[in-house]
N, C-alpha and C positions, 0 to 999 in steps of 0.2 A: 786746644781740645774742645773748648766750648763752641768754636766755629763749626767743627765737624759734627758735633752733636746737633746743632741747629740745622745743618745741611741734611742730616739724616731725617730729622722731623719734616723738613720741607719736602724731601724726596718721598717720604711715605705718603704725604698729602698728594703729591703728583702721581704716585703709583695708583692711588684710588681714582684720581681723575682719568688717567689712561685706561684703567680697567672699566670705568663707567662708559667712556667714549667707545671702547671696543665692544662691550656687551649691549649697549643701548644707543646705536647710532641714530635711530629714528628720533629718540628723545633729545639727543644732542642737537640734531638739525632743527628741531622745533624750538629749543632754547635759543639757538642762534637766530632764528627768524624773529622770535619775540624781542630779543635784544636789539636787532636792527630796526624793528618797527618803532621802538622807543626813541631811536635817534633819527627817525623820519626817513628810513630807507625800507624798501620792500625788496626782498630777495626770494627768488624761486629757482630751484635747480632745474636745469634743462632735462636731465635724465636722473630721476630719483634713484634708479638702480646703481648708476655710476657713483652718485653722491654717497649712498649708503656704503658701497665698497670702499671708496676713498676715505670715508670717515672711520671705518673699521681699521683700515691700514694705518691711519694717523694715530688712533688709539693704541694699536699694537706697538707702533714705533715709540710713542711716549712711554708706554709700559716698559719696554725693553731698555730704552735709554735710561730710565729712572732706576731700574734694577742694577744696571752697570754702575750708575752713580752711587747707589747705596753700597755696593760691594767695594768700590773705590774708597768711599768715606770710611768704611769699617777697616779696610787695610791701612789707611792713613792713621786712623785712631789707634790701631794696635801698634804702630811704629812709635807712637809717642811714649 
């Protein structure tokens, strides 16, 4: 039971991450660029329009997958 409660908390955290990535793809790309600069890499997207679209799709995918995981965890919790 404790495991599913912990999973739900982690999933809620990832839900907010997915939401942030979907709503703010430009900020997400900037954070990614700053991270890579710290480890001595420089990245630049070839097409910023495609990069923004792909980042939004990734955020939506994370959000939906996390919602499914939360529902599954609640179902498993109710069975106990």
